[in-house]
Backbone as CSV, one residue per row, in Angstrom:
resi,resn,N_x,N_y,N_z,CA_x,CA_y,CA_z,C_x,C_y,C_z
1,UNK,5.979,-10.692,2.944,4.669,-10.155,3.235,4.763,-9.279,4.485
2,UNK,4.045,-8.156,4.425,4.031,-7.248,5.561,2.638,-6.660,5.722
3,UNK,2.179,-6.557,6.964,0.864,-6.016,7.269,1.002,-4.605,7.823
4,UNK,0.205,-3.680,7.272,0.163,-2.305,7.745,-1.254,-2.019,8.227
5,UNK,-1.380,-1.597,9.465,-2.687,-1.282,10.043,-2.942,0.215,9.862
6,UNK,-3.973,0.562,9.071,-4.312,1.961,8.840,-5.265,2.493,9.901
7,UNK,-6.173,1.628,10.369,-7.148,2.003,11.396,-7.690,0.713,12.009
8,UNK,-8.694,0.841,12.865,-9.295,-0.354,13.467,-9.974,-1.227,12.405
9,UNK,-10.536,-0.589,11.353,-11.268,-1.328,10.320,-10.415,-1.694,9.108
10,UNK,-9.420,-0.873,8.782,-8.672,-1.045,7.543,-7.219,-1.444,7.790
11,UNK,-6.761,-2.370,6.976,-5.350,-2.730,6.971,-4.946,-3.033,5.531
12,UNK,-3.642,-3.087,5.307,-3.118,-3.367,3.976,-2.046,-4.441,4.106
13,UNK,-2.152,-5.476,3.280,-1.145,-6.518,3.216,-0.313,-6.255,1.966
14,UNK,0.991,-6.135,2.140,1.893,-5.858,1.019,2.812,-7.046,0.780
15,UNK,3.017,-7.333,-0.490,3.934,-8.387,-0.908,4.749,-7.882,-2.092
16,UNK,5.740,-8.648,-2.486,6.493,-8.319,-3.687,6.611,-9.564,-4.537
17,UNK,6.745,-9.352,-5.854,6.891,-10.446,-6.813,8.016,-10.102,-7.769
18,UNK,8.773,-11.096,-8.148,9.803,-10.916,-9.163,9.112,-10.900,-10.531
19,UNK,9.588,-10.043,-11.425,9.059,-9.974,-12.782,10.208,-10.182,-13.765
20,UNK,9.887,-10.246,-15.033,10.909,-10.437,-16.049,11.837,-9.240,-16.201
21,UNK,11.401,-8.089,-15.728,12.178,-6.852,-15.886,12.628,-6.254,-14.562
22,UNK,12.253,-6.831,-13.453,12.616,-6.280,-12.141,11.750,-6.911,-11.053
23,UNK,10.955,-6.077,-10.386,10.050,-6.585,-9.360,8.879,-5.624,-9.191
24,UNK,7.872,-6.061,-8.459,6.723,-5.198,-8.179,6.267,-5.395,-6.747
25,UNK,5.703,-4.337,-6.203,5.046,-4.381,-4.897,3.549,-4.415,-5.142
26,UNK,2.846,-5.245,-4.391,1.394,-5.362,-4.496,0.806,-5.105,-3.114
27,UNK,-0.183,-4.205,-3.064,-0.861,-3.885,-1.807,-2.320,-4.314,-1.905
28,UNK,-2.786,-5.066,-0.927,-4.173,-5.517,-0.880,-4.863,-4.834,0.291
29,UNK,-5.912,-4.059,-0.012,-6.673,-3.351,1.014,-7.695,-4.292,1.624
30,UNK,-7.736,-4.318,2.962,-8.642,-5.207,3.692,-9.463,-4.376,4.680
31,UNK,-10.783,-4.612,4.656,-11.687,-3.960,5.610,-12.362,-5.051,6.427
32,UNK,-12.094,-5.043,7.736,-12.675,-6.037,8.653,-12.515,-7.464,8.132
33,UNK,-11.335,-7.792,7.618,-11.063,-9.138,7.146,-11.503,-9.416,5.719
34,UNK,-12.189,-8.494,5.081,-12.695,-8.663,3.714,-11.786,-7.927,2.721
35,UNK,-11.307,-8.621,1.712,-10.446,-8.007,0.702,-11.265,-7.083,-0.201
36,UNK,-10.816,-5.824,-0.339,-11.526,-4.855,-1.169,-10.906,-4.697,-2.551
37,UNK,-9.602,-4.829,-2.659,-8.940,-4.680,-3.943,-7.450,-4.479,-3.784
38,UNK,-6.776,-4.256,-4.932,-5.313,-4.165,-4.929,-4.815,-2.979,-5.743
39,UNK,-3.577,-2.624,-5.472,-2.819,-1.671,-6.275,-1.409,-2.225,-6.368
40,UNK,-0.686,-1.827,-7.436,0.683,-2.313,-7.580,1.586,-1.191,-8.055
41,UNK,2.873,-1.384,-7.799,3.912,-0.469,-8.268,5.048,-1.331,-8.798
42,UNK,5.492,-1.047,-10.026,6.541,-1.840,-10.675,7.867,-1.090,-10.655
43,UNK,8.949,-1.833,-10.499,10.290,-1.267,-10.416,11.246,-2.074,-11.287
44,UNK,12.219,-1.385,-11.871,13.241,-2.047,-12.675,14.479,-2.378,-11.865
45,UNK,14.788,-1.570,-10.874,16.041,-1.724,-10.164,15.803,-1.718,-8.658
46,UNK,15.485,-0.552,-8.110,15.230,-0.427,-6.674,14.280,0.743,-6.447
47,UNK,13.781,0.839,-5.242,12.857,1.919,-4.924,13.608,3.053,-4.239
48,UNK,12.985,4.204,-4.238,13.540,5.373,-3.554,12.572,5.799,-2.458
49,UNK,12.077,4.853,-1.713,11.096,5.105,-0.674,11.768,5.275,0.688
50,UNK,11.092,6.000,1.566,11.613,6.150,2.927,11.542,4.825,3.672
51,UNK,10.539,4.036,3.389,10.417,2.704,3.963,9.765,1.798,2.915
52,UNK,9.977,0.495,3.037,9.490,-0.466,2.052,7.972,-0.397,1.917
53,UNK,7.478,-0.391,0.703,6.059,-0.388,0.322,5.378,0.980,0.414
54,UNK,6.089,2.044,0.702,5.470,3.367,0.842,4.656,3.759,-0.404
55,UNK,5.226,3.614,-1.582,4.563,4.027,-2.816,3.283,3.244,-3.073
56,UNK,3.327,1.939,-2.904,2.147,1.122,-3.177,1.064,1.328,-2.105
57,UNK,1.450,1.645,-0.886,0.464,1.988,0.144,-0.306,3.243,-0.253
58,UNK,0.403,4.253,-0.729,-0.251,5.482,-1.184,-1.148,5.218,-2.387
59,UNK,-0.712,4.334,-3.273,-1.497,4.010,-4.469,-2.827,3.340,-4.108
60,UNK,-2.797,2.409,-3.174,-4.042,1.717,-2.813,-4.996,2.654,-2.075
61,UNK,-4.485,3.552,-1.268,-5.344,4.526,-0.576,-5.968,5.477,-1.590
62,UNK,-5.188,5.962,-2.543,-5.710,6.870,-3.572,-6.776,6.197,-4.432
63,UNK,-6.594,4.916,-4.684,-7.505,4.168,-5.539,-8.876,3.949,-4.885
64,UNK,-8.898,3.736,-3.570,-10.138,3.332,-2.913,-10.770,4.378,-2.000
65,UNK,-10.086,5.469,-1.743,-10.630,6.484,-0.844,-10.591,7.853,-1.500
66,UNK,-11.366,8.760,-0.942,-11.359,10.138,-1.398,-11.636,11.050,-0.211
67,UNK,-11.455,12.326,-0.421,-11.791,13.325,0.586,-11.062,13.156,1.901
68,UNK,-11.830,13.253,2.978,-11.287,13.238,4.334,-10.612,11.902,4.654
69,UNK,-11.223,10.792,4.235,-10.627,9.473,4.506,-9.262,9.341,3.847
70,UNK,-9.175,9.750,2.589,-7.900,9.657,1.880,-6.837,10.510,2.569
71,UNK,-7.212,11.720,2.932,-6.276,12.627,3.604,-5.781,12.023,4.924
72,UNK,-6.701,11.454,5.697,-6.339,10.844,6.976,-5.365,9.687,6.783
73,UNK,-5.686,8.765,5.856,-4.827,7.602,5.641,-3.471,8.000,5.055
74,UNK,-3.448,9.032,4.224,-2.171,9.511,3.694,-1.285,10.051,4.830
75,UNK,-1.896,10.704,5.811,-1.142,11.193,6.962,-0.583,10.029,7.775
76,UNK,-1.370,8.963,7.908,-0.899,7.752,8.608,0.316,7.180,7.877
77,UNK,0.226,7.096,6.559,1.328,6.550,5.756,2.556,7.456,5.832
78,UNK,2.352,8.758,5.732,3.466,9.707,5.795,4.185,9.633,7.145
79,UNK,3.447,9.280,8.204,4.050,9.160,9.529,4.989,7.970,9.642
80,UNK,4.893,7.050,8.694,5.741,5.858,8.716,5.191,4.781,9.627
81,UNK,5.740,3.609,9.498,5.284,2.479,10.303,6.436,1.886,11.078
């Protein structure tokens, strides 16, 4: 499990699970301690990310935000953690 802080109000908790065909990353978006929802990314072998959970972080931001907020959080993610 790993916690990524996007802003003062938003954070994302990421975990991974083994599956029958490989593994998956799951990202849970949290606003002020309240869970808003999840996104997942499935893999058969390994990821090609710059850092662990990058793809699923982008997926959860795209799923729950739009416009200026999405652009801002994507820049935070692109900057790395």
